[in-house]
N, C-alpha and C positions, 0 to 999 in steps of 0.2 A: 625481713621478709619481703619479697616483691609480689605484687599482684600481677605483675606483666606475664603474658605467656611468652615462655622462652621458646628459642628454636632448639632442636635436638642437640646440635653443636655447643650451644650456650649452656644447656643443661649437663651435658658431659663434662664440659669443662670445668663448671662450678663443683660438681661431684669429685671428679679426679683430682682437682687442686687442694682438695681437703682430705684426701685419702693418704695415709701414710703407710710405709713398708712396716710390717711386724718385726719385732725382735727376732734374732736368730735363736734356734734352740738345737740341742744336740739329740740325735735319734740314732737308732739302731740303723744298720746299713740298709736293709731291705725297705725300711720305713722312708729313706730318703728317695726313693724311686719316684720321679715326677716333681721331685722340689727344686728350688734354687739353691744352689751353694751360697754359703755366706762368706766362706774365705778359701784362700787358695788351698790345694793339696799338694804336698812335696813329698816326692819319694825318698825314703832312707835306704832304698836297696836298688840293684840293677835287676832289672827284668829282661831276658832271663838271667838268673845269678850265675850260671855257667854256660860253656858252650854244649850243646846238645843236638841230638839227631833229629831232623824234620820228618824223616822216613824210616820206617822198617827196611833192614837191609845189612850192610856191611861197611864197617869203619876200614877205611884203607889210605894207604899213602898214594895220591893220584900218580905220582912218578911211577909206580909199579903198575899201573893199568894202561900205560901208553900203548897204543896200538890196538887195544882189545876190539873184538867184533865177534859176532855169532860164529863167523866163520873160523875165525883164529882167536879163541878166547884166551885169557891169562888166568892161569891157575894160581891160587894163593893158598897158604896153610892158615887154617882157622885157629886162632891162639886163645879167643875168649869169647863168651857169650853174654852179653850185657842187657839186662832187663831194665826197665825205666825204674828209678829209684835207687839203682846200685853203682857205684864207682868203681870201675875197674882199676885193678892193681898191676896189669899187665900193659907194657908198652908194645904198640904195634911198630914191628921192624920191617926191613926189606922182605918181600915176599911174603907178607902176612896180612891176616885181616882178622877183624873181631865182628861177630854177629851181633847185631845191635837193633834195640826196639826203638820205636819213636818216643822221644822225650829223654832217653838215657844220655847221661853225659859223655862226651866224646872222649875215647882213651888217649893216653899219650901217645905222641908218635903218628898219629891219624889225622889227616887233614881235610878227608872228604868222605862222602857216604854214597855209595851204590845202591840204588834201589833193588829191593829183592827181585823185582820183575825182570831186572837185567842181569840175573845171575842164573847160574844152573847147579843144583846141588851135586856133589860129586860123593866122595868118601866121608860120610858124617858130617856133611857140610853145617848142620845146625849145632854141633857141639865142639868143644875144644879137641883138637888133634886131627879133624877132618879137613877136607879141601872144598874149594869153591872155584868155580869157573867164572870169570867175569866177561860179559859179553859186550861191554861199552866203557870205553875210556872215560875217566872221571877228570874233572878239572878241580883244583884246589879250591874248597869251599862249597861244593856241590852239596846241596840239602844239610849244610850246618848252620844251626842258628846260634849265633855268637851271644856271649854274655853281654847284657847292656842293649841288646840290638832294639829292643821295644821301649825300655825306660832306662836312662841313667840314674843314678844316685844322685840326688840334690835337685833333680829335674822337677819342675811345676807340670804336673800332668793334668789337672783341672785348675779351672781360674773361677774366682768368685763371681757368680752372676751367671753360670753355666747350669743348665737344667740337667739333672741326673737322669740318664736312661740306663736301660739293661747292661750297655756295654760299660757304661761308667760304673756300675755296681760290680761288674766282674773284674775291672781294672783295680778298684779299690779293694776287692777281696785278694786279689793277687799282691797287693801292697800291705796288706796286712790291717786296713782299717775296718775296725769293727762298727765304728760310729763316725757320723759327719755331722757338721754344723750347717744348718740349713735355716731358710726362714720358714716358720711354721705356717701351717694352715689356720685361716681364721676360723673361730667358732662363731657359726651364725645362727642367731636366734630366727624364729619363725613363727609368726603369729597370724592366724586367719580370724576375720571378723564378720560378724553377722548372725542374727537371731534365726536365720533360716538353715544354718548349718547343722548337719548331723555326722556321726563318724562314718566311716567308709563301709563298716560291716552292719550299719544300722539301715532298717527300711524306712526311707523318708516318708513322713506324713504329708498332709495337705500344705503345700507352700514351702516345704523343706527340699533341700539338696543335700548330696553327700560332700563332704569335705575335701574335694580332690585338689584344690589349689596348695594346700600344705604339702601334699606328696609330689607334686609336679615341681615345686620350688625346692623341696629338699632334694629331689633328683638332679636339678639344675645346680644346687649349690655342691654336691657330691662331684658332678661332672666338672665343674670349675676348680675342684681341688678344695673345698671348704668343708667343714664339719657341720652339718645341720643339726640343730637341737629344736624340737618340735615343742612348743610351750603350750600349744592347745588352742582353743577358740576364745575370743574375747566377744562377749555380746554387745549388742548396740546400746551401750549406756555408758556414761563417763566413769564411772567406778570400775567397772570390769575391764574396760579398756586401759585404764591409768594403771590398774594394779599389773597387767600384764607388760606393758610399755615402760613401766619404772624398772623392769628387770633388764632393761638394755645394757646398763654398765657391766653387767655380768659376763658380756660377751664382747666379741671384736666388732660385731655388726649386727644390726637387727632388721628384719624384712617383714613387713606386714602386706596382707592383700584384703583389698575392700576397705570401705568406711572411709574414702578419700574424696568422693565425689561431692555433689551439691545436694544431696537428699537430706531430709529432715532427721535421719537417723546416721548419717556418716559423721563419726565423732572423733575419728583419728586424728584430723588436721587441728580440732579444737584442742585435743588433750596434749598435742606434741606442743603447741604453742604454749600451753600452761606448764609444762614439765621439761620441755627442752627448747630447742632454737629451730625455726622453720626457715628454710631458705629458699626454696620455691615450692610450689605445688600445681602447677600447670605447664605444659609441654605442648607446642604446636605439632602434635603427631597423631597418628591414628594407626591402630587401635592404642588407647590408654593416655588420653590427653592428661587425666589427673594423676601426675607422677609426683609425689611428694618426697622431699628431701631435707633432712635436718640432722639434728644430733641431740642425744639424750644421755646427759651426764659425760659428755665428751665421746660417745660411741655413736659412729655414722648410723642414721637411720633412713630406710627406704620404705615409703608408703605406697605400694603398687595398688592397681585398680583390682576390682574384684572379680571381671569377667576373665574365665580361664586363659583365653588367648591373650588378653591384654596383659595379665601377670607374666605370662612366659615373654611376651616380647620386651616388655619393660626390664625384666632381668636380664635379657640378652644385652640390651642397649646400654645399661646403667649399673647393674649390680655384678655381672659377671666380670668387666673390666677393673671394678673397685677390688673385687676378691683377688683377681689376678696381680694387681698393684700391690695389695697387701702381703701377697705372697714372694714378691721380689721379682716379678717378672717385669720386662720392658715393653715386650709385644702384648699388647693388651686387647686387641680386637681380632676376630676371626677373619681369615682371607676374604677379599671381594672378588667376584667374577663379573666382567662386562658380557652381557648377553642380549640377544634380540628378541624383543618382546614377542610372543606368538599369537597373541589375541588383542583385541581394543580392550581398553580398560578406562573405566571412569572413577572420578573422585572429587573430593572438595579441593578448592585450589588454595585455601589458606593454610594448609599443614602438609607435613611429610606423611606419606602412608608407607606402611610396612605391610606388604602383600605377603600372605603365605604361599609359596611357590614352589615348582619344581625346575631346575636347571639341568639341562641335559647337554652333552657334546653333540656337534654337528660335524660329520665326517668330511663334508666338502662345502665351506661357507662360501658365500657369494665374495668377490673381491672385495676387501675393505671391512667386512662384516665380522664380528665376534665369532669365535669357535663355539660359542654355545647359544641355545635357545632358552627361553624362560616362559613358563606357562603357570597358571594359577593352579594350586593344588585342590580346589574346592571351594566352598562357599566361605565368604570372608567374614561371616558375623563374629565379633569378639567374644560370643557366649559359647562358640563351637569349638572343640578341640580336634575335630577330625581332619579339617584341612592343615592345622599345624602338625599331627602325626604324620600326615602324608608328605609333608613339606621337608625340602633339603635346603631350602633358602628363605630368605626374607628379600623380596624385590623392594627395592627402595624408589619411590616414585616422589621426586621433589615438590616443594611447595610453588604454586605460581602456575600449575597446570592442572586443568580438570578433565580434559580428553587427552588419553594417551594411545594413539593408534598402534596396531600391529606393525611391527618393524622397527619401532623405536629402540634405540639401544638403552638399556638400564644397567643399573649396578645390582648385584645380588650379593647378600651377606650369607656366605657359606655355612648354614648349620651342620653340614655333614664333614666339616673339617675343622681341626684344631687350628689354634692361633700358631703362627710361624711355619704351617705348611704350605707348599706353593699352590 
């Protein structure tokens, strides 16, 4: 354990170097949505498996429609009416057409489809034995979806490392995959610490507050793709804290909130040193300099500060990337946007600040200026959640600066965007 206060970058590097991707697991098709594929998916069929119509209309021989127009239509005899799911036993010959629905197999002899909008019903045109007027000449292949046009048998349609989206699910369903191998979602244990905490439905007594941090953390875990497990409240004594922290090996990752500062009753750090390994516990940042990281029984452990905003910011910077790495993602961080600071801001020069802010587009930025502005979303106390609630970004203000005037170009971490979005 190092007593040195690390930079944010050093702390993140130390964390992510120790986080491993979880083992793959086979899940039902819909459960794979949003997960990272653990193996290639190879098709054992052609998609589509047969030539079929892309339109409602008439299957024809293109040569029979040569010169057709509204003024001079070509009249063909209707020899069949083919619904989707039915294979026609009739061959379309010279001067003939087959009424056909979208998705129905192309009958033998036909090489193109004329859309119903480009035809006129004559005698019983919708049924066998009638006639239809064709108002537009067809070209061979018009509105015909060929077998294997989308996917060929033996083709790798999804690769290991891809993220499953809604289109992926549909494609897998078309290929007959009811289950997929993906990197599983980490099981994340959540512990809040403090004698002052009561349940969220309790009426706080003197000196008490509701345990909101457990729920904000659980929501962040869910949003990051993990499975939150709420273990309850550890009171400010070693026995109670130890009893909950010792459960860490039951999970893939443990997050606590509170008990990591320098107070007389902050015992998380001491207990971690007794039952696990403490790698660091101070980061040169605000809010949330007391950021504890280590392991308990091989399970990664994050001890976040107790102030609500400090907890959420610490999660964004350290825990969220760790969860994504466990899930098999290679893009771990939310998008960054450069913006022009809209107001004068002050800070201590010895650490990185992450101010809760609102980034907004500018219709006509000055030449050379970013296309966004950023302003604070409210009061920046780490005990207050309202500014965090309003924020769509964290405005990153680097070390070495104490006065940041309006007009300064700053980097904003986009809380309103998922990783990998532009």
